[in-house]
C-alpha positions as CSV (number, residue, x, y, z in Angstrom):
1,T,0.0,0.0,0.0
2,K,2.8,2.4,0.8
3,K,4.3,2.0,-2.7
4,A,0.9,2.8,-4.2
5,I,0.5,5.8,-2.0
6,D,3.9,7.1,-2.9
7,F,3.1,6.7,-6.6
8,Q,-0.4,8.2,-6.5
9,A,0.2,11.1,-4.0
10,P,1.8,13.6,-6.5
11,R,-1.5,13.5,-8.4
12,Y,-3.5,14.9,-5.5
13,I,-1.0,17.1,-3.6
14,P,-0.2,20.4,-5.3
15,L,3.3,20.7,-3.9
16,P,6.5,18.8,-4.6
17,I,6.4,15.6,-2.5
18,S,9.9,16.4,-1.2
19,E,8.4,19.4,0.6
20,V,5.4,17.5,2.1
21,A,4.9,15.0,4.9
22,V,2.5,12.4,3.6
23,D,0.2,10.2,5.7
24,W,-3.0,8.2,5.0
25,L,-5.9,6.5,6.6
26,K,-8.0,3.7,5.2
27,V,-11.7,4.7,5.2
28,G,-13.3,1.8,3.3
29,E,-13.1,-0.7,0.5
30,F,-15.0,-1.2,-2.7
31,E,-15.3,-3.7,-5.6
32,T,-15.4,-2.9,-9.3
33,A,-17.6,-4.6,-11.9
34,E,-14.6,-6.8,-12.7
35,R,-14.6,-8.0,-9.1
36,R,-11.4,-6.2,-8.2
37,R,-11.2,-5.0,-4.7
38,Y,-9.7,-1.6,-3.8
39,Q,-9.1,0.3,-0.6
40,R,-10.5,3.8,-0.3
41,I,-7.8,6.1,1.2
42,F,-8.0,9.5,2.9
43,L,-4.7,11.1,1.9
44,I,-3.1,13.7,4.2
45,G,-0.3,16.0,3.0
46,I,1.2,18.6,5.4
47,P,4.0,21.0,4.2
48,Q,7.2,20.4,6.0
49,E,7.4,24.2,6.5
50,I,4.3,24.1,8.7
51,I,5.6,21.1,10.7
52,Q,8.9,22.9,11.4
53,R,7.1,26.0,12.4
54,H,5.1,24.1,15.0
55,K,8.2,22.3,16.2
56,T,9.9,25.6,16.8
57,I,6.9,27.0,18.7
58,F,6.8,24.0,21.0
59,K,10.6,24.2,21.6
60,I,10.4,27.8,22.5
61,A,7.5,27.1,24.8
62,G,9.4,24.4,26.5
63,L,6.8,21.7,25.6
64,K,7.4,18.2,24.3
65,L,5.7,17.7,20.9
66,I,4.3,14.1,20.7
67,A,2.4,14.3,17.5
68,L,0.8,16.6,14.9
69,E,-2.8,15.9,13.7
70,I,-5.1,17.7,11.3
71,D,-8.1,19.4,13.0
72,G,-10.6,17.1,11.3
73,L,-9.4,14.0,13.0
74,A,-9.6,15.6,16.4
75,L,-13.1,17.0,15.6
76,V,-14.4,13.6,14.6
77,R,-13.0,12.0,17.8
78,S,-14.6,14.6,20.1
79,L,-18.0,15.1,18.3
80,L,-19.0,11.7,16.8
81,S,-19.2,8.1,17.8
82,E,-18.1,5.3,15.5
83,E,-21.6,4.3,14.4
84,T,-22.6,7.9,13.5
85,G,-23.7,8.1,9.9
86,A,-22.8,10.7,7.3
87,T,-22.2,14.1,9.0
88,L,-21.0,17.5,7.9
89,L,-18.7,19.2,10.4
90,I,-18.3,22.9,9.9
91,D,-15.6,24.6,12.1
92,L,-16.2,28.4,11.8
93,G,-12.9,29.9,12.8
94,S,-11.5,33.4,13.0
95,E,-9.7,33.6,9.7
96,T,-10.9,30.4,7.9
97,S,-13.7,27.9,8.1
98,N,-13.0,24.2,7.8
99,I,-15.5,21.7,6.3
100,F,-15.3,17.9,6.9
101,L,-17.6,15.2,5.7
102,T,-17.5,12.1,7.8
103,D,-19.2,8.7,7.8
104,D,-18.8,6.3,10.7
105,S,-15.9,8.4,12.0
106,N,-14.0,8.3,8.7
107,I,-13.3,11.5,6.8
108,F,-14.4,11.4,3.2
109,Y,-13.9,15.1,2.4
110,A,-11.9,18.0,3.8
111,G,-12.2,21.5,2.5
112,Q,-11.5,25.1,3.6
113,T,-12.9,28.6,2.8
114,D,-11.0,31.8,3.5
115,Y,-13.9,33.3,5.3
116,G,-14.0,33.6,9.1
117,G,-15.4,35.7,11.9
118,V,-12.6,38.4,11.7
119,Y,-13.6,39.4,8.2
120,L,-17.2,39.8,9.1
121,T,-16.1,42.0,12.1
122,Q,-14.0,44.1,9.7
123,A,-16.9,44.5,7.3
124,I,-19.2,45.7,10.0
125,A,-16.6,48.1,11.3
126,H,-16.0,49.6,7.8
127,S,-19.7,49.7,6.9
128,L,-20.9,51.3,10.1
129,G,-17.9,53.5,10.7
130,V,-17.1,52.1,14.1
131,S,-14.0,50.5,15.7
132,V,-13.2,46.9,15.3
133,M,-13.8,46.3,19.0
134,R,-17.3,48.0,18.8
135,A,-18.1,45.9,15.6
136,E,-17.2,42.7,17.4
137,E,-19.4,43.7,20.4
138,L,-22.3,44.4,18.0
139,K,-21.8,41.1,16.2
140,R,-21.8,39.1,19.4
141,R,-24.7,40.9,20.9
142,R,-27.1,40.8,18.0
143,G,-25.7,38.5,15.3
144,L,-28.3,37.6,12.6
145,L,-31.2,38.6,14.9
146,A,-30.5,42.3,14.6
147,G,-33.5,44.4,13.7
148,G,-34.5,48.0,13.4
149,A,-31.5,50.4,13.4
150,E,-29.1,47.4,13.6
151,S,-30.7,45.4,10.7
152,E,-27.6,46.1,8.6
153,L,-25.7,43.7,10.7
154,S,-27.7,40.8,9.4
155,T,-27.4,42.0,5.8
156,L,-23.6,42.2,6.1
157,A,-23.3,38.8,7.7
158,Q,-25.3,36.8,5.1
159,P,-22.9,37.1,2.1
160,F,-20.0,35.7,4.3
161,L,-22.1,32.8,5.5
162,D,-23.4,32.1,2.0
163,V,-19.9,31.5,0.7
164,I,-19.4,28.9,3.4
165,I,-22.8,27.3,2.8
166,Q,-22.1,27.1,-0.9
167,E,-19.0,25.0,-0.2
168,V,-20.9,22.9,2.3
169,N,-23.6,22.2,-0.2
170,H,-21.0,21.3,-2.8
171,A,-19.4,18.7,-0.5
172,K,-22.8,17.3,0.5
173,S,-24.0,16.9,-3.2
174,A,-20.7,15.4,-4.2
175,Y,-20.8,12.8,-1.4
176,E,-24.4,11.9,-1.9
177,H,-23.9,11.5,-5.7
178,R,-20.8,9.4,-5.4
179,Y,-21.7,7.1,-2.6
180,G,-25.5,7.0,-2.9
181,K,-26.0,7.9,0.7
182,R,-27.7,10.9,2.3
183,V,-26.0,13.3,4.7
184,E,-27.9,12.7,8.0
185,R,-26.8,15.8,10.0
186,V,-24.8,19.0,10.0
187,M,-22.9,20.2,13.1
188,L,-21.6,23.8,13.6
189,V,-18.6,24.4,15.9
190,G,-15.9,27.0,16.4
191,G,-16.2,30.6,17.7
192,G,-18.3,31.6,14.7
193,A,-21.0,29.1,15.7
194,D,-21.8,31.4,18.6
195,L,-23.3,33.9,16.3
196,L,-26.9,34.4,17.2
197,G,-29.3,33.1,14.7
198,I,-26.7,31.2,12.7
199,E,-28.1,27.7,13.3
200,K,-31.5,28.7,11.9
201,Y,-29.9,30.4,8.9
202,F,-27.8,27.3,8.1
203,A,-30.8,25.0,8.6
204,N,-32.8,27.0,6.0
205,Q,-30.0,26.8,3.4
206,I,-28.9,23.1,3.9
207,S,-31.4,20.3,3.5
208,A,-30.1,18.3,6.5
209,P,-31.0,18.6,10.2
210,L,-28.6,20.4,12.6
211,A,-27.2,18.5,15.5
212,H,-25.8,20.1,18.7
213,P,-22.2,19.2,19.8
214,N,-21.5,17.5,23.1
215,I,-17.8,17.3,23.5
216,F,-17.8,16.4,27.2
217,R,-19.9,13.3,26.9
218,K,-16.9,11.1,27.7
219,V,-15.4,13.4,30.3
220,A,-16.2,13.1,34.0
221,Y,-16.8,16.5,35.7
222,D,-18.6,18.1,38.6
223,L,-22.2,18.9,37.6
224,K,-21.8,22.4,39.0
225,L,-19.7,23.1,36.0
226,E,-22.5,22.2,33.6
227,P,-23.5,25.9,32.8
228,I,-19.9,26.7,31.9
229,L,-19.2,23.6,29.9
230,S,-22.3,23.9,27.8
231,R,-20.9,27.2,26.5
232,L,-17.6,25.6,25.6
233,N,-19.0,23.0,23.2
234,N,-18.3,25.3,20.2
235,E,-14.9,26.5,21.5
236,L,-13.0,23.4,22.5
237,P,-13.8,20.4,20.2
238,V,-10.3,20.2,18.7
239,A,-8.6,20.5,22.1
240,V,-10.9,17.8,23.6
241,G,-10.4,15.6,20.6
242,L,-6.6,15.8,20.9
243,A,-6.9,15.0,24.6
244,E,-9.1,12.0,23.9
245,R,-6.4,10.6,21.6
246,Y,-4.1,10.0,24.6
247,F,-6.3,10.0,27.7
248,I,-9.7,8.5,26.7
249,S,-9.2,6.4,23.7
250,S,-6.3,4.6,25.3
């Protein structure tokens, strides 16, 4: 399999292979009409430059780097169980938004859009003529539910979200067409998922029900912390997923 990966990888990774660390995961098998069996592979390519940058950061911080992992694997581990069906995970970050399509905890699609919360904040600040701090405050307080004098907030936000939704619908359609299975749920996480009214907006644009994350379902904690933890479900799925790799899964 390694020889096959080394041979095929340059077709899918848009960088010289000498500059990339290549890894892969088996996500399934299939049989052709000629009864030939093939493995279905999720290919991972990380530029060596990014790896070295992280190594430097850990060294300066005095931390021991055990492993590097793409966000999608950590998200799947913290958000989904092994028997979970086809799910779209949308991580709405500050500068970018990541999209992963998974089925039974295997990733079948990984994509990214260069649209995140910081760009929406900047657009609000520029349009309303206010500071970035004030724009962030308005965005968090009203979100897509703004009305009256603040209705422009909702109008400004929708084009940013529509770009992300377009990519989500593309991934959804491609998966359903290729594998003949329906996407069963969509899950929003990341700081951008805290935007008021965003779940309803996504639900109206994507023909799949929205599910709520519960990243602490495998973690023991004092019930007094429940109000705090419920607010962190959108913020910490990657961190919890990385922790599960070593402290829960083992």
